[in-house]
C-alpha positions in Angstrom: 71.9 -67.0 66.0 69.4 -69.3 68.2 68.9 -67.6 71.4 67.4 -71.1 72.7 67.4 -69.2 76.2 65.3 -66.8 75.6 62.8 -66.1 78.2 59.9 -64.8 75.8 60.0 -67.7 73.3 62.6 -70.7 73.0 62.3 -70.5 69.5 63.9 -66.6 68.8 66.4 -66.4 66.8 69.0 -63.1 67.7 70.0 -60.9 64.5 73.3 -59.7 64.9 75.1 -57.2 63.2 78.8 -58.0 61.8 80.6 -56.9 65.2 78.4 -59.3 66.4 76.3 -57.4 68.5 72.3 -57.8 68.6 70.7 -55.9 66.7 67.1 -57.8 67.1 65.3 -60.6 66.3 63.3 -62.7 63.9 59.5 -62.4 63.9 58.1 -65.4 65.9 55.8 -66.3 63.1 59.3 -67.1 61.2 61.4 -68.4 63.7 58.7 -70.7 64.6 59.4 -72.8 61.8 62.8 -71.8 60.9 64.4 -72.4 64.6 63.6 -76.5 64.7 65.3 -76.9 61.1 68.6 -74.8 62.3 68.7 -77.1 65.4 68.6 -80.3 63.7 71.1 -79.4 61.5 69.2 -78.9 58.0 69.6 -75.2 57.3 71.3 -72.4 58.1 70.8 -68.3 57.4 72.1 -65.3 56.1 70.5 -61.8 56.2 71.3 -58.5 54.7 69.7 -55.2 54.7 68.3 -54.3 51.5 70.0 -51.8 50.2 68.2 -48.4 49.7 66.2 -49.3 52.9 64.6 -47.1 54.8 64.9 -47.7 58.5 63.0 -45.2 61.1 65.1 -45.1 64.7 63.9 -47.9 67.0 61.6 -49.5 64.3 61.6 -52.9 62.8 63.9 -53.1 60.1 63.3 -55.1 56.4 65.9 -58.3 56.4 66.2 -60.4 53.0 67.0 -63.4 54.3 69.3 -66.2 52.5 69.0 -69.9 53.6 71.0 -72.6 53.2 70.3 -76.1 53.3 72.7 -78.8 54.2 72.9 -82.2 52.6 70.6 -83.8 55.1 67.7 -81.5 54.5 67.4 -83.4 51.2 64.8 -85.2 53.7 63.0 -82.3 54.6 61.7 -82.7 50.4 60.7 -86.6 50.9 57.2 -88.5 51.4 57.8 -89.2 55.2 58.4 -93.1 56.0 55.5 -93.0 58.1 51.8 -91.3 57.7 50.6 -91.2 61.2 49.1 -87.5 61.8 47.4 -85.2 60.2 50.5 -83.1 59.7 52.5 -85.8 58.4 49.5 -86.4 55.9 49.8 -82.6 54.9 53.1 -82.7 54.6 53.4 -85.7 52.1 50.4 -83.4 49.9 53.4 -80.4 49.9 56.2 -83.0 49.2 54.1 -83.7 46.3 52.7 -80.5 45.1 56.4 -78.7 45.5 57.8 -81.5 43.0 55.2 -80.5 40.5 55.1 -76.7 41.1 59.1 -76.6 40.1 57.5 -77.2 36.5 55.4 -74.6 36.1 55.8 -71.5 34.9 52.9 -69.2 35.5 53.5 -67.3 39.4 50.3 -66.3 39.7 49.3 -69.9 39.0 52.0 -70.4 41.9 50.7 -67.7 44.5 46.5 -69.0 43.6 48.0 -72.4 44.6 49.8 -71.4 47.8 47.0 -69.1 49.3 44.3 -72.1 48.7 47.3 -74.6 50.5 47.6 -72.1 53.1 44.3 -72.4 55.1 45.4 -75.9 55.4 49.0 -75.3 56.7 48.0 -73.8 60.3 50.3 -73.4 63.2 50.6 -77.0 64.4 51.9 -77.8 60.3 55.5 -79.4 60.5 58.3 -77.0 60.3 59.7 -78.4 56.7 55.9 -78.4 55.3 56.1 -74.2 56.1 59.5 -74.7 54.5 57.8 -75.7 51.0 55.1 -72.8 51.6 58.2 -70.5 51.8 60.0 -72.1 48.9 56.8 -72.2 46.7 56.2 -68.1 47.6 59.4 -67.7 46.7 59.2 -69.6 43.3 56.5 -67.2 42.4 59.0 -64.3 42.8 61.8 -65.9 41.0 59.9 -66.6 37.8 58.2 -62.8 38.3 61.8 -61.8 38.5 62.7 -63.1 34.9 59.9 -62.8 33.7 60.1 -58.5 34.4 63.0 -59.0 33.0 62.2 -60.8 29.7 59.9 -57.9 29.5 62.4 -55.0 30.0 64.3 -57.0 27.4 61.4 -56.3 25.0 62.1 -53.0 25.0 66.5 -53.0 25.3 66.3 -55.4 22.4 64.1 -53.5 20.3 66.0 -50.0 20.8 69.2 -51.4 20.6 68.6 -52.9 17.2 67.2 -49.7 15.8 69.5 -48.3 12.8 69.6 -44.2 12.2 69.2 -43.8 8.8 71.0 -40.9 6.6 69.3 -37.7 7.7 67.0 -35.7 5.2 66.9 -31.6 6.3 64.6 -29.2 5.1 64.2 -25.8 7.2 64.2 -26.5 10.8 64.0 -29.9 10.6 66.1 -32.6 10.5 64.2 -36.1 10.0 65.9 -39.7 10.8 64.3 -43.1 9.4 65.3 -45.6 11.9 65.3 -48.9 10.8 65.0 -51.9 13.0 66.8 -55.4 12.1 64.3 -57.8 10.9 61.5 -56.8 9.2 58.3 -57.7 11.1 54.4 -58.1 10.3 52.1 -55.1 12.3 50.8 -56.5 15.1 48.2 -53.7 14.9 45.7 -51.5 12.5 46.4 -47.7 14.2 43.5 -46.2 14.8 43.3 -42.9 12.3 43.2 -45.9 9.3 40.7 -47.6 11.1 38.8 -44.8 11.7 39.2 -44.3 7.8 37.7 -47.6 6.5 34.8 -47.8 8.8 36.7 -50.6 11.1 36.4 -49.0 14.4 34.4 -46.3 16.1 35.0 -43.2 18.7 31.7 -42.1 20.6 31.4 -40.2 24.1 31.1 -42.5 27.1 27.8 -41.2 27.7 25.1 -38.7 26.7 26.2 -36.4 28.9 30.1 -37.1 28.1 32.9 -36.8 29.6 36.1 -34.9 29.1 38.6 -37.2 29.7 37.4 -40.5 28.7 36.2 -41.1 25.0 34.7 -44.8 24.3 36.3 -46.7 21.1 34.8 -49.6 19.7 36.9 -51.7 17.3 35.0 -53.6 14.5 37.2 -55.5 12.9 39.6 -58.3 12.8 42.7 -57.3 14.0 43.7 -55.5 17.2 43.7 -51.1 17.2 46.0 -49.6 18.6 44.9 -45.8 19.9 48.6 -44.1 19.5 49.3 -41.1 22.4 48.9 -37.6 20.7 45.9 -38.7 18.0 43.5 -35.7 18.5 39.8 -36.5 17.5 37.5 -34.1 16.3 34.1 -34.2 16.8 31.0 -34.8 19.6 31.4 -32.6 22.5 34.7 -31.5 22.3 37.8 -32.5 20.4 40.4 -34.4 22.4 43.9 -36.0 22.2 44.7 -39.7 23.7 46.2 -39.7 26.8 48.4 -42.8 26.6 48.5 -45.2 24.0 45.6 -47.8 24.2 45.0 -51.2 22.2 41.6 -52.1 21.2 41.1 -55.2 20.9 38.8 -57.3 17.6 35.3 -57.1 18.3 35.4 -54.8 21.9 35.5 -52.0 23.0 37.6 -49.9 25.7 37.5 -46.8 27.1 40.5 -43.7 25.5 42.1 -41.9 28.3 42.2 -38.2 26.5 42.6 -35.1 27.2 40.9 -31.8 25.9 42.4 -29.5 23.1 39.3 -27.4 22.2 38.6 -25.9 25.6 35.5 -23.5 24.9 33.2 -26.0 23.6 30.7 -29.1 25.5 28.1 -29.6 22.9 27.1 -32.0 20.3 28.5 -30.1 16.7 26.3 -32.9 14.8 30.1 -34.5 13.6 30.9 -38.1 13.9 34.7 -38.3 15.8 37.2 -38.5 13.2 41.2 -38.9 13.4 42.8 -34.7 12.1 46.5 -35.2 12.7 49.0 -35.5 16.1 49.7 -32.9 18.1 52.9 -31.5 17.5 55.5 -32.2 20.5 54.9 -29.4 22.5 51.3 -30.3 23.3 52.3 -34.5 23.2 54.7 -33.4 26.1 51.9 -32.7 28.7 51.0 -36.5 28.1 49.7 -39.1 30.7 51.2 -39.7 33.6 53.0 -43.8 33.7 51.0 -44.9 36.7 47.5 -42.7 35.5 47.4 -42.5 32.0 46.4 -39.0 32.7 47.4 -35.6 31.6 47.5 -32.4 33.1 44.5 -30.7 31.8 45.9 -27.0 32.4 49.0 -28.0 31.3 47.6 -29.2 28.2 45.7 -26.0 27.8 48.5 -23.8 28.0 50.3 -25.6 25.6 47.3 -25.5 22.7 46.7 -21.6 23.5 50.9 -21.2 22.9 50.4 -22.9 19.9 47.4 -20.9 18.6 49.4 -17.6 19.6 53.0 -18.8 17.8 50.3 -19.6 14.5 48.8 -16.4 15.2 44.9 -17.9 15.1 42.5 -17.0 17.0 39.7 -19.4 17.8 36.9 -19.3 19.4 36.6 -22.4 21.1 40.4 -22.6 21.3 40.8 -25.4 19.5 44.1 -27.0 18.4 42.9 -27.9 14.8 42.9 -24.4 13.8 46.0 -24.3 14.5 47.2 -26.9 11.8 44.0 -25.5 9.2 46.7 -21.8 9.5 49.6 -23.8 8.5 48.0 -25.7 6.0 50.7 -24.1 3.6 53.0 -24.0 5.6 53.2 -27.4 6.4 52.4 -28.5 2.7 56.0 -27.4 1.9 57.2 -29.7 4.3 55.6 -32.7 2.8 57.8 -31.6 -0.2 61.0 -32.3 1.3 60.6 -34.6 4.2 59.0 -37.7 3.2 60.1 -41.5 5.2 61.2 -44.3 4.1 58.9 -47.3 3.1 61.0 -49.9 5.0 61.5 -47.4 8.5 59.3 -48.7 11.3 59.8 -45.3 12.8 61.9 -41.4 13.0 63.6 -39.5 15.0 63.1 -35.4 14.1 65.1 -32.9 14.9 63.9 -29.2 15.2 66.7 -26.7 15.2 69.3 -29.1 16.0 68.1 -30.6 19.0 66.3 -33.5 18.8 61.9 -32.6 19.1 60.4 -36.6 19.2 61.0 -39.9 18.5 58.5 -42.7 17.6 58.8 -46.3 16.9 56.3 -48.4 15.9 56.0 -52.1 15.4 56.6 -52.6 11.7 57.3 -50.7 8.5 53.8 -50.6 7.1 52.1 -49.0 10.3 54.7 -46.9 10.3 53.6 -45.4 6.9 49.9 -45.4 7.9 50.3 -43.1 10.9 53.1 -40.9 9.0 50.7 -39.0 6.8 49.3 -37.4 10.1 51.6 -38.0 12.5 54.6 -35.4 10.7 52.0 -32.7 10.7 52.2 -32.2 14.3 55.8 -31.9 13.4 55.0 -29.5 10.7 52.8 -27.5 12.5 55.3 -27.1 15.4 58.2 -26.3 12.8 56.1 -23.9 10.9 56.4 -21.1 13.1 58.7 -19.4 15.5 62.6 -17.9 15.1 64.0 -20.0 12.2 67.2 -20.8 12.9 67.4 -24.1 10.3 69.9 -25.7 12.7 70.7 -29.4 11.3 70.7 -31.9 14.6 73.6 -34.4 14.2 73.0 -37.9 13.6 75.8 -39.0 17.0 72.5 -37.0 19.3 69.7 -39.3 18.3 72.1 -42.7 18.3 73.2 -41.5 22.2 69.6 -41.1 23.0 68.8 -44.4 21.9 71.5 -46.0 23.3 70.1 -44.3 26.7 67.0 -45.3 26.2 67.7 -48.5 26.0 70.7 -48.8 28.8 67.3 -46.6 31.0 64.9 -49.4 30.1 62.6 -50.1 33.2 60.6 -52.0 34.2 57.1 -52.3 32.7 53.3 -52.6 34.1 50.8 -54.4 32.9 47.5 -52.2 31.7 44.1 -52.7 31.8 44.2 -53.4 27.7 46.0 -56.2 27.9 48.9 -54.4 27.0 53.1 -54.0 28.9 53.9 -50.8 29.5 57.1 -49.0 30.2 57.8 -45.1 31.3 60.6 -44.1 28.9 63.6 -41.7 29.5 66.7 -39.8 28.2 68.4 -37.0 28.8 65.6 -34.5 29.0 63.2 -36.5 27.0 60.4 -39.2 28.3 57.6 -40.7 27.1 55.8 -44.3 26.6 56.6 -47.6 25.1 53.9 -50.3 24.7 54.3 -53.6 24.0 51.9 -56.4 23.2 53.2 -60.0 24.4 56.8 -59.9 22.8 55.5 -57.2 20.2 56.5 -53.9 21.0 54.0 -51.2 18.5 54.6 -48.0 19.8 57.8 -45.9 21.5 57.5 -41.9 21.9 59.8 -39.8 23.3 59.6 -36.1 23.6 61.2 -33.0 25.8 59.5 -33.2 29.1 58.9 -30.4 31.5 56.8 -31.4 34.3 53.8 -29.8 35.1 52.1 -29.3 38.3 49.4 -32.1 38.6 46.8 -31.6 41.3 45.7 -34.7 42.6 41.8 -35.7 41.1 41.9 -32.7 38.9 39.9 -35.1 36.7 37.5 -35.7 38.8 36.6 -31.9 39.1 37.2 -30.7 35.9 34.8 -27.5 34.7 33.1 -28.0 31.9 
């Protein structure tokens, strides 16, 4: 409600609640341009406190405003009949810019333009000029919201389009192949395959090395994906990829990793090679969605538990020793469980529960990853109580449906990817997309460990 008799500001706009009781005023810098447009009959305004907003006692509250224009307001978006001042000339420029900007689809470009125009739109600009500035900002916000929804649909549509195939069971494991509605060509080459063909190389980030980082170089002509959970052995110590990272052709990238060999920090003469994917219990100590780091102590504990289950003592506490000790048992699982050539991924059941879900961009990617990826699941199943309980297909279908329904808003990764933190039931994980193609989804049962701030900065070697 306008408050023109306000002793402090004749442009004041009063905020009232549903009972018409005054609860505050709009900020002065907003009222300065909005009030004249209301007084001239061009606009009327409604506001509401956004759901979930936190309001401290006697403090300002966030207010979402909706502006309604009257038919007379059309003249605000037309060039002035007479340009007889700098303010009128500036408004003429803004009118033309707004007409062009309504056809733009890049919110970053709009914000950059608004920022540059803002230096010209000062205190003495016409109210309608300031209105157009606000509309430009709103245009960028609307495009961002639409982009967010389109990106969310990448994950939703992929998960909803998956078909769960017939199960194959051996001992403790139940394997469900996952099929996509439409087959597509691969968007990435797995790092394990690229390393094997000499199309990629991994090194320490420096001669001194850093525990939680490695440098990857793509020597090929296709994007290389270092999928979360891959164990690379060599260098100063064995590591596990903490978050899926894409390395672009003829480029380098820093891989966020966690240590899976506690008691070694010295070069042993070996170049880094892909060994296997960690078992689900270890991969559960995955990267946090907001930092791409893993809680290192929790990761070491998970490795120690895995080695203890296998009855293995390793001088350097390397997870690789667990795979070596279980080689015969994992070969038995491999003879009985194979992934169909048309599957884009799988869900693996362990003792009646889901141990993990893996989805890739194309069947060829899943086939390339399967020989190393399966061994992580086989290692976990090779030891422990042999319950041999079958996992129901309905459990997998329900999990995928819930993960699709929970599709979160994505973030942009430093590697140019689109990243999602995925969750369903007691499982969580990550999804990574390139453009409109989802290249990896992984879900595992997770118990969140404590994560002290700054743990990575002071990691003892």
